[in-house]
N, C-alpha and C positions, 0 to 999 in steps of 0.2 A: 397244620398249625403247630408251631414249636412250643415247647414249654415256656411259660411266662407270657405268651401272647394272649390277648384278651379280645373278646367281641362284646358289642353292646349287650348289657344285661348279665354278663358273666362277672363273677367275683375274681379279682386278681389274686393269684397265688402269693401268699405272704412268705417271703424268704428272709429269715432273720440271720444275720451274721453276728456271731459272738466271738470276741477276741479276748481271751483270758490273759491278764497281765498283772500279776501280783508284784508287790513292791520289795519283797525280801530276797531277791536273788543273791545267792552266796558265791557262785562261781565267777560271775562278772557283776559286781555291785551296780545297782541301778540300771541293769541291762536293758530293760524295756524302753527307757527313754535316753539311753546312751546314743550318741551320734553314730550312725552306720552310713558310710559314704555320703555324709553331709545332712542326713535326715534322722530324726529320732527313730529308733528301731520300730516302735509300734506303728509309726506312720506308714510303713511299707504294707502292713496287713490291712490297715484302714484303707489305703489306696487300692488294694486288690478288691476289697468289698465294694468300694465306690465305683471302681472301673466296671464292675459287673452290670450287665443289662437286666439281670433277674433279681438281684438282692434288693429288697425294699426297705430294709432297716439295718443299721450298723450300731452295735452296742459293745462297749468295752467293759468287761467285768474286772474290777480292781478294788483292792483294799486301800489304795494309796491316793491321797488328794493330788499330789503333784502329777502322777501318771494320768489321773482323770482330767486334769487341766490340759495336759499336752494332747490327750485323746480328743478333747473337744476342739482344740485349736485345729486339728487335722480333719475334723468333720464327723467324728463319731459321737454318739450319745453316751452319757454316763448317768442313767436315771437313778442309780443306787450305788452305794459303796458296799463291796463284798464284806460280810462279817469275817473277823479275824480267824474264826474257827475253820473257814474254808480257804485260808491263805497260808497254810503251814508248809514246811519243806516237803512233807510226805502227802500233802493233799493231792488226790487224783482229780481227773477232769470231771468225773461224774457228779460229785456234790456241788461243784461250781456251776454246772449247767442245770442241775436240778434247782438250785437256788434261784438262778436267773429266770427260768421259766415259771417257777412258783411266784416270784415277786411280780413279774409282768402280768400273770393271770390274776393275782389278788389285788393289785394296785391299779391296773389299767384294763383289765378284762381282755388282755391281748393274748392271742393263741396263734402262733405261726404254724404254717403248713410244713415248712422245712427249716431246720437249724443248720447253719454252716459254721464250722469251727475253723478259725484261721489263727494258727499259732505264730506269735511274733518271732520265734526262733528259726522260722523258715521263711525269711523275707523275700527270697528270690523266686518269683512265681511266673510261669508262662502267662501270656496275656489273657487267654480264655480258660484258665484253670478253674475258676469258680463256676462259671456258667456251664462248662463241660460236666462238672461233677453234679450240679443240680439237675441238668437235663437227663443224665443217666438215671438218677434217682426217680425223676418224674415219669420217665418212659418205661420203667419196670415196676409195676404194682407190687411185685413180690419183694422188692428191695427194701430193706430197712435202713441201709446206709450205703454210702459210696466213700471209698478211701483211696487217697493217692498212693501209688506204688511205683517202684523202680526195680529193674533187675538187681538181684542181690549181688553185692561185691564179692562175697565169699560163699561157696557152696556148702551148706550144712551136711551134705552127704559125705563130705571129707573131714568132718569134725568128730571129736572123740569125747567120751566121758571117762573120768578117772575115778577110781574107787576112793573111799574115805581115806584120808591120810596120804593120798597120791602114791600108794604102794600097791603093786599087783598089776595084773594085765588090764589093758584098756578095753573099752567097749565102744563100738561105733555109735554115734548119736542117732542116726536114722537108718532104717532098713528100706530097701527098695524092692518091691515085688518083681521077681524075675531076674534080679541081679544079686548074685550071692555076696559079692564083695564090692559094694558101691565105692568104697574108699580107694579101690584100685582101678576103678572103671574110668574111661575117658569122659571128660566133661560133657561131650556132645551127646552121649546116650543117657545121661542122668536127667531127671525131671527139671524143668525150668523153675527156678525159685525167685520170689520177689520180696522186696523189703518195703515196709510201709514207711512213708515219709510224713513230715509234719506240715506239708503244704496245705492240705485241704481234707476235711471230712464233711460230707453232707448227710444229715441224719433226720429221720422222721422223729418228731417229738415223742411219739408213743414209745419208741425204744428207750429214750431217756427216762420217761415216766415209769417204765417197767424195770429200771435199774441197770441199763446198759448204754454205753456210748456208741454201740454199733448194731445191736440186735443180732440175730442169728444169720440173717441173709445179707451179705455184704457184696457189693459189686465193685470192680476195680476202675480207677482212672489211671491209665498209664501215663507217667510223666517222664520226660526226657531226663536221664540221670545227670546231665550237665547242670541242671537246676538244683541239684541236691546239696544243701548245706544244713548244718545243725550247729547253732552257736552255743557251745557248752563252755568254751574257754577262749582266751585272747588269741591263741594260735588259730582257732577256727575263725575268729573274727577277721584277722588279717587276710587269711586265705579267701574268705568270702568277699571282702572288699576288693581284693585283686580281681576276683571273678566278675564282680560288677563292673569294674573299670575296663577290663581287657578281654572278658569272655565273649563279647559279641552276641549276647543273648537278647532275644526279643521278649522283653519282660515288662512287668508293671513297675512304674515309677511313681513315687509320691509327688514329684515335680516334673520339670521338663526332662525328657529322655536324654541320657548322656550320649554325646557324640564320641566316636572313636578317635584316637590320636592320628593325626596325619602321618602317613608312613615315612615320608621324607620331607619334613618341614624345612622351609627355607630360612625362617626367622624365629628366634626366641626373644620375646619382649619381657623385660623384668621390671616390675615396680621396685622401688628402692626400700623405703621405710616399711618394715614389717615383713619383707620378703628376703632381701639380702641382709637385713638386720633383724634383731629381735624386737624392734619397735621402741626400744629405749634409747635415750640419749644422755650422755654425761656432759654437763655444762660447767666450765671452770668459772672462777670469779671474774675473769676478764672476758667472758662470753664465748670462749673457744669451745667448740662442740666435739665430742668423741662418740663413736658408736662401736658396737661389737658385731663382728662378721665372722663367717665360717671359712676357714682356710680351704676346705675342700671345694667350696664353690668356685674359687679361682683356679685350682689345680686342674679341674676338668675342662676348662674353657678351650684350651688349645685342641684337645681331642675332639670336642664338639664341633669347633669351626673347621677342623680338618675333615670331618665327616660330611660337611656341606651345610651346616646350619650357622648362620650369623646370629650375633647377639647384640641387643640394644637395651640400655637402661633408660627407662622413661620416668623421670622424677618431677614432682610438682615444685620442689624447692631448688633454688640456686644456692649451692652449698659446696665449699671446698672438699668436704668429706665425700660427697658423691663423686666428684672429679677424681679424687685420690683413689677411691676404691675402683673406679672404672679403669684408671691407668694400671693399677695392680692386676686387674683381671684381663687387661688388653682388649677391652670392648668399648664400643661407642656409648656415650651418655648424652641424652637430651634433657636439659634441665629447665626449670622455670615454667613448666607446663601447669596451667591453672587447674585447680581441683576439678572443675567441671569441663575442662577442655581436652582431656586425655583422648577421648574418642575421636574428636576432630583432628587432633595432631597426628594420631596414629593412622587415621584414614588417609590424610594427605601424604604422609610419609610412604605408605604402601603404594599410592598412585604414582608418586614421583619415582619410586624405585621399581615400578612395574612388578610388584609382588602380589600374587593371588592371596587374598585374606584367608582362604581355606588352608593355605600352607603356612599359617602363622600360629605359634603357641604363645599365649599370654599368661603370666603368673602374677596374681594379685592377692590382696588380703582385705581390702576395705571397699565400701559401697561405691566409691568413685571409680573403681575398676570394673564395675558391672557392665557399663556400656561397651567396654572393650571386649568383654566375653562374647557379646552378641556379634561383634564385628569379625572376630577371628575364627579359625577352624577348631581350636581347642583351648578352652579356658580352664586354668588350673588355680585352685585355692590352696594356700598353705594350711597346715593342720589347725593353726590357731587364728584363722581368718574370722571375720564377722559372720554371724549365722546366715545372713542373706547371701553372702558370697559363697559360703559352703554349699548352700542349696542350689545356687545357680551354676556352680562349676561342673565341668565335665570330668574332672579328676580332683581328688583331695589328697595331698601328700600325707605321708605318715609322719614326716618331720615338720617341726614348727619353723616359722620364719627366722632366719639367722642361725638356725641349728641344722643346716644340711638340706633344707627343702629344695633349694636350687640344684644342688648336686643330685638329688633324687630325680628331679625332672630331666636333667641332662643325661643321666644314666639310662632313663627310660627311652629318651629319644634315640640315643645311640644303639641301644639293644633292639629297638623296633625297626631299624632301617632295613629296607629290602635289599 
């Protein structure tokens, strides 16, 4: 019988997942509810807990009402707001978890058997990450905690200490028994070293109650280093979103798992308003309309078509502006498509031209584009698309509609060709 299985008459093991998410992030303001690949950052950790077969309860510990509301929307409980004294810049994990366990014991008489910590700043998790950690803990009675680790990127045996003032001879950081000069030794004969990640901690509550987030006996959960991200700044954020979109990782998602981009797509379909434009329109006193577009979107079209991908604009309006922009870009435009008819029009078009839908990329920004996402092989949302569209997309551009989003997609298609 595996951990978490029950038989008649047995009490189910209570596995409590706690996600700490304070509101006062300085490096990336409002980080915990900022959109990460189309979903609030905190939703990724909630999804990991809810994906688990063993976790029985998911709680977010936060001092922030807005974060609490988002957490509830994605399926977590927020039975309390964390006191401000436990939500400072220098607050460690221990008082946060002590408070949560104390509150649950005093107010609900609730006493979990295992506490799982899921940090929002490590959103990219393997599918079985949580259950693997819990199983290791339950299978080893001596274990007080399990912590996710990866091979260290830098070997500390080749690191140095400097004296005060950085003057004088250096001293190696770590000695190795049997090796006089580890800093001159080949990597292969040095001890293997591992780095703890923020993906997962499974802890016995007794360790926390005794003043430790780990206890003295910790077991490892080895995690593929490809999943390692830590979101401390916006550069980390962009790299992590690229990994989500193109890393090909088998990972937990808050919504539908993202599909990879077709390697050699035959067709790129573009919505017009909000994709090739910034969704604004200028109207003169005579009713003449003008829009703003990005010159880079048209400059790349020749290169894209020469690489083997045709382009069509699919617009719900009949407007000279659409026709003029299509002529400038030297692409086909289909106008007058009803707001609710895009899917049918696109489906018929693909049948007529004998194009496999899996070889089509569609770029949209509003809810009437959603049916087309389900039809094609890769659905793309511009950065300022509606929330429902961002969540349904296989890829979210870094650029907004009318500000280079289409150029970004074209560059991705060209660079991804086999």
